[in-house]
N, C-alpha and C positions, 0 to 999 in steps of 0.2 A: 201806687207807683212801684214798678219793679225794674230790676236791672235788665239791660238788653243781653241776649244770649251771645256767647262766644261764637264768632264766625266772621266770614268776609262777605260784605254786602256791596252790591253794585248799586250804590245809592245815586240819586239824582244830583246833578251838579248845576250850580247857577252862580252868576256874578252880581246879582242885584243887591244893593245895599252895601257893596264893598267899595272902599275908596282905593283908587289906583293912581299913583304918581308916575308920570312918564318922563323919561329923559335923564341921562346921567348927570348933565350939568344942573338941571333943575333939582335933583336929589342932593347933589353936593352943595348947592347954594342954600337951599331951604330946609333940608333934612339931614344935616351933617352928623347929628348924634346917632343916626341909624347906621352909620358906616364905621362905628368903632364900639369897643366895649371897655371894661375897666383896665384892660391890659395896655390901653393907649396904642394898640396896633392899628395901622392904617392899611387897608386893602386897596384894591384897584377900582372900587366902586360898583354900582349896579345900575342897570339901564331901566328897570321898573321896580317900584316899591308897592307892595300890596298890603292892605289892612283888612283882612277878612273878619267877618262877624259871626259866621256860621260854618258848620261842617260842609255844607253845600258850597260855600265860597272856597274852602280849602280844596275840595275835590275839583272844582273848576280850574283853580290855579295850577294844580298838578297836571291835570289833563291837557291844559293849554301849553304848559312847559314841555310836556312830552311831544305834543303835536309840532311845536316849533323848534325842538331840539335845544331848549334852554336849561341851564342849571339853576337850582334854587338854594339860597342860603336862608336858614330859619333864625328868627330873632325873637327872644322873649323879653326879659328885663334888661338885657345887655350888662349884667353884673358880673359876668365871667371874666377871668383874667388870663385866658389862654387863646384869645382870638377866635373862638369857635363861631361866633355870630358875625364876624367881620367878612363882608362879601369880597370876593376876588373875581369880579365880573358876573355876568348872568343876572338873574332876578333875585329880589329879596322879598321875604314874606315876614311881616311883623304880626305876632299873635296878641298884641296888647289889648285889642278891642274885644277879644273873646274872653270875657271876665265875669260871666254869670254863674250863679248857683243853679245846677240842673236837677239836683235831687237830694233828699235826705232819706236814709234807709236804716232800719233797725239792724243791729249786729250784736247778738248776744246781749250783754248788759249795757252796751253802748250804742254808738251810731257810726254810720259811714256817711260821708258827704261827697257828692259828685260835683265838681266844679270845672269850668272851662280852663283851658291851658293858660290863658293870659292873666288869670287872677293872681294878684301879688300876695306873698305870704302875710304881709301886714293886713291886707283886706280879709284874708281867710281867718286870721287871728281875731280880728274884731268881730266877724260874723259868728265864729264858733263860741266866743265868750259872751256876746250879747244875745245870741239866739234870736235875733230879729229877722223874720222872714219877709223879704221884700215882695211887693204885690205882683211883680212881673215874673217871679220865680216859680218854676214848676213845683218846687219843694213845698210851697205853701198849701197845696191841695192834698198832700199826702197825710195819712194818719201818723206816719213816723215823724214827719215835719212838725205836726201839731204837738206830738209828745216831746220832741226835742225842744220846742219853744217853751213848754211848761216845766222843763227840768229845773230843779231847785239849785243845782250847782252848775256852773259853766263848764264848757268843754274846751279842749285845746288840741292843736296839731303838734305832736312832740318834736319833729325835726327842727333844729334851731340854728340854721345858717346865720352868720353874722349879718348878712345883707338882707334885710326884710323887704326890700323893694324887688327882690328876685321873684319871678313868676313860678307858680306851681309846676307848669310844664317844663320850665328850664331846670328846676331842681330835680324833677323826676328823670329828665334826660341826662343829668349828671350824677344821679344818686347822691345828692348833696347831703352834707352833714354839718355839724357845728359843735359847740362846746358840750351840749348835753348828749351828744352821740355816745359818750362814754357809758351813760346809763340807759338811754332810750334806743340807741341804735340809729342807723342812717335811714334815709328816705325809703329805701327798698322795703323795710320791715312794715311800712304802713300803707303801701299801695295795694289795693285789692282789685282794681280794674282800670283799664285804659281803653279809650277809643282813639284810634289814630288813622291817618290817611297814609296808605302805603305809596311808595314812589311809582307804583303801577296805576294809580288813580282809583284805588278801591278803598273802602272803609273797613278796617279791621277792628273788631270789638273783642276784648280779651277779659275774662274774669279769672282771677287767681284760682288755681286748682282744676281748671277745665281742660287744659292741654299740657301734658308733661312730655319730656323727651322719652322716646322709645326707640330702641335699636339704632341710636345715633341720629334720629330725625324728629323734627316737630311736624305734625300734619294738621292743617287747619282746613275745615270744609268751606267751600264756596256755595253760595245760593245757586249760582250758575257756573257750570264748568268743573274741571277737575280740581281737587284740593291743592292748596299751596303746601309744598314740602320744602323745609329749610333744614340744612344740616345743623346739628347741635355741636357746640364747641367741646373738644375733648382735652384741651390743655388744662394745666393746673394754674390757679391764681393764688396769691399769698393769703394766709389766714388772717393777716392784719387788716386794718382799715385800708381800702383799696378802691381806686377809681381810674384805672388805666386800661383802656381797651374794652372789648366786649366781655361781659360777665360769663363765667363758666362754673358749672357745678354738676357733678354726676346726678342724673335723674332730675335735672332742674325744670322749673316751670317756664312755659313760653313767655309769660309776662316779664320774667327777669332778663330775657334776651334784650328787651327794649329799654328797661330801666338802666340808666348809666351808659347807654350807647351813643350819647351826645348827638342825637338827631340824625345819624347817618342811615338809620333803618326805617324811619317813619316820622311823620309830623304828628305830634300829640295834640289831639283836639280837646279831649277832656280826660280827667283823672278822678278816680274814686279812691278816697283815703279813709283810714280809721281815725276817729277822734277819741281821745281819752278824757276822763273827767279830771278837771283841774284840782290839784292838791289844795288843801286848806291854807297852806302857806309855804314859805321857803326860808331857809337859813343860809346865809352866805357870809363869807369872810375872806380875808387875805392874811396869810402867815408870812413873816419875814425871817430870812435866814442869813447867817454870816458867810456861808460859802455854798457852792453848788452841791457838794456831796450831802449836806444836811437837807437841802431842799429835795433832792432825789430820795433821801431816806424817808422824808415825810410823805412823798407821793406813794412810795411802796407800801407804807403802813396804811395810808388812807384807802388804798385800793382793797385792803383786806377787811375793812369795816363791815360789820354784820349788815347794817343798812347802808349800803355804799353811796358815795356822793353822786349827784347828777353830773357834776363837771369838776375837772381838775385842770386848771390853766396855769401856764408857767410864764414868768418874766425874768430874764437874766439881768445882771447888773447894768448892762448897756441899755436895756429896755427901760429900766427904772430911771436911769440918768436922762434919757431922751424925753421921757414923760415929765420929769421934774423941770427940765429946760422949757418944755412947752407950757407947763402950768405957770411958771414965772413970767413967760412972755405974754400969756393971756391975761394975767392979772387977777383981780378979785372975782371976776365973772367966770373964771375957769371952773369946769365941772370936775377937774382932776383934783382929788384930795391931796393934802400935804403928804409927801413921801418921806418916811424916816430916813435920816442921814446917818451914815457911819454905823458902828456896832453891828447889830444883826440885821440892818436894813439894806442888805446888798442884793439878795435874790428873793423872789416872792412867788407864792402859789395861791391862786384863787381857788376857793372850794365852795360848793353849793349842795345843799341837801333839801329833801322834801320834809315838810312838817304836816303830820296828820292829826296832831293834838298837842295840848299844852305840855304834856310830858316829853314830847319829841324836842321841844325847844331846849329844855334843860339838858336832855341827853346829848343833843348835838353840841351845845356849848361846852359841856364837860369833856366829851369825846375828842373834839378838835383841839381843845386846850392841852389835853394829855398828849395827843399826837405831836403837836408843835413842840412841846417841852421835851418829849422823848427823842425827837429828831435834832434837838439842839437849837431850836428857835427861841425867840423871846416873846412870850405871851403879853408882855407889857406894851408892846407896840403893834400887836396884831389888831386887825380890824374885824368888826362883826356887823351884820345887818339883818334885821327882821322886818322892819316896817318898809312900806313901798318906796318911800323917798330914798332911804339908805340903800335899798336893793338896786334901785335905778342908778344911784351914784356909783355903786361898785361895778355894775354892768357897763356904765359909761367909761369907767377906768379901764375895764378889760377891752372895750372896743376902741378906746382912744389910740392905742399903740399903732395898729395898722394904718389908721387915718393920719397919724403924725408922721409915720414913715412916708406915706404917699405925698403929704404936703411938703416934706423935706425934699423929696425927689422933684416935685413940681417946681420948687424954687431953683433947684440945680439945673433943671431943663431950660430955664430962661437964659442961662449962660451957655449951655450946650444941649441943644434939642435932642441929640442922639443918646443922651444919658437916660437910663431907666434902672429901676431896682431889679435885682435877681433874687427871687424868693423861692426857696425849696419847699417841697410838699411831700416829703418822705415819711413813712412810718415803718417801724421795725417791731418784731415780737418783744414781749415783756423782758425776756432774759437779755436782750441786747440794748435796752434803753441807755444804761450807763455807758456801755461801749460806744454807742453812737454819739452821745454827748461828748465823751472824751475825744473821739475822732474829730468831731467838729472843732473842738478847742485846739487840738494839735495842729490841724491844717490852718485854721484862721489866725492863730498866733504867728505862724510862719509867713502868711501872706500879708497880714497887716492891712486888710481892707475893712473900712468901717462896717459894722454889722450889729444886728440885734437878734436874739434868739428868744422865741416865745411860742405859745400855742397850746395845743390840746395834748398835754403831757399824759393825761389819763389813758389815751390811746397810743402813747409813745410816738406821737405825731407832732413834732416841733417844726416850726417855720424858721429857717435861717434867712433873714432878709439882709442881703448884701447891698450896700449903698455906695456904689463906685463914684469917685470924684472926677474921673476923666475916662476917655475912651480906652486907655491902656488898662485901667482897673476894671472896666466893663468886660474886656476880653478875658482877663484873669478870673473874674467872677463867674463867667459862663463856663470856664474850664472847671472851676471848683464845683459847680452844680453837677457836672457829669461825674466827677470823682465821688461826690457824696451819693449820687444815685447808684453807682456801681457798688459801693460799699453796703448800702441799704439792701440791695438785691442779694448780695453775698450772704447777708444775715437773715434772709427769708422775708424781706420787707418789700415795700411798694415804692415805685418812683413817683407815684401820684396817689396820695391817700384821699383827697377830696376835690381837687380842682379840675381833674380830667386832663386830657391831652390837647384838644383843640388843634389849632394850626401851629402854635408856638412851641409845643413840646413833642412833636412827632418823632424827633431823633431819639428821644428817651424810650420810646416804645420798644426799640431794638435792644435796649439795656435790660428791659423787663422780660422780653420774650425772644424765642429763637425765630429764625426766618420761617421755619415751617409753621410755627404757631401763628405768626402774623399772616401767613398765607391762608390759614384756616379762617381767620377773621375776614379776609378779602373774599373768600368763597361764600361765607354767610352774607356779606354785603351784596354780592352779585346775585345771590338767590332771591333776595328781597328787592333789590334795586338794580335790575339788569342793565339799565341805561346810565347808571351813575348820576342820577338827577340830584340827589340830596346832599347838601353841605359839602361841596367839592373842596378838597384840601384839608378836611378835618380828619384827625385821628390816623387814617391809614395811607393817605396819598402823599 
């Protein structure tokens, strides 16, 4: 089995085997979950809902939409929080039934795996670790597939978004990241190939390294007709973690134009990604600190470790208080461990490192103990975990906070349906982490809106979740978001480090970019999607 060559194919299109739901009322009544995502945004609905199973189905839907002058909104796992997959009229296309393994390929000392867009991260993780090749998979007949199945150690896909029900296509479309991005990097680093259906009804196959920007253009050959020419972006993007607008880099690869473009340039049919061999084990823990300055001091020191951590995650005092309240409410069955009270138990940092041998365990334990002590933390109340059960419990603690915030908001929405949280997604360069935290504190103390601050502090990427109690506080919270975004950009940061823009955050694109730079993005969009078919209202419109 070999990769398909880079190029544009005029492939056959057919609608057989594809489920189609007709009528807006029918969809709203029987398929309401497809009309929203985790943002709880509600659009204006869709008149047709498609469940394609093949590339040929995708081609048929796009060509039919072109013929009828309809717009298409693309849906993956609907785990986004920016309204990107929420339809505002037109047709909707769900990729959830395209979830098969298409191929296993040898890549250096490891493997690449090609999967359809609708495969969920949890499914990919199980497959990579178990290496069980299903009988209907094309991968089972390849030599590389057989070697993969015989490997002594399991493999894994490094990007680690919190929501494992997200689909691979959705995470590539948003260049998703997570806690381990600090060490492994975002999704972009692992994508080696994409097959996608262009808004013109053609199939584009791209392999990394085959088409690079040249003289301001990408040029892709067609099997029939003149080549496709797309202008390459010339604007600069932050050097921080960043997921706002179309990616740009001098001499960039064509594949990177589509990664992180939020589906406005093409519909991802399948993705080929690199897998890494699973480490022998992990060491994780949580250090507690009596004030924020000590916690930040620990983070700075941990980032300088010779064998750096996989993840550094932050919890401020309000976050710990909210988690403790939740633990007490849940009672003995709660997965949240007892949180130290008083003393040095005010702020916390979760850390995680790879273990490749017994000597690594002792080294990690000693190194982190020294770092906590030197930063002014109390090692007597620090947590540590090596075995699977304790590791899962610590990860549950890390993931419990956003879930707790969302459940708190859900309860408030019962009294006032218009209430929702306002969560920031900014990242700044290393030298401005302390500045940004101090700025958050200064503004939030003045405004007195309930909030928690947590997140990927290793990447200087903290989430300020504002929890307004009424419509007045909601208006103020939205104003604060823009104030925070402007300050992050002033310091060379990003208005969206991982969640993207979607429909809900379009106004912040103009905080990040000039009008001329946004017009560059529109020019690229028009070159690929001249009729404006895909994801209307997302990112640019």
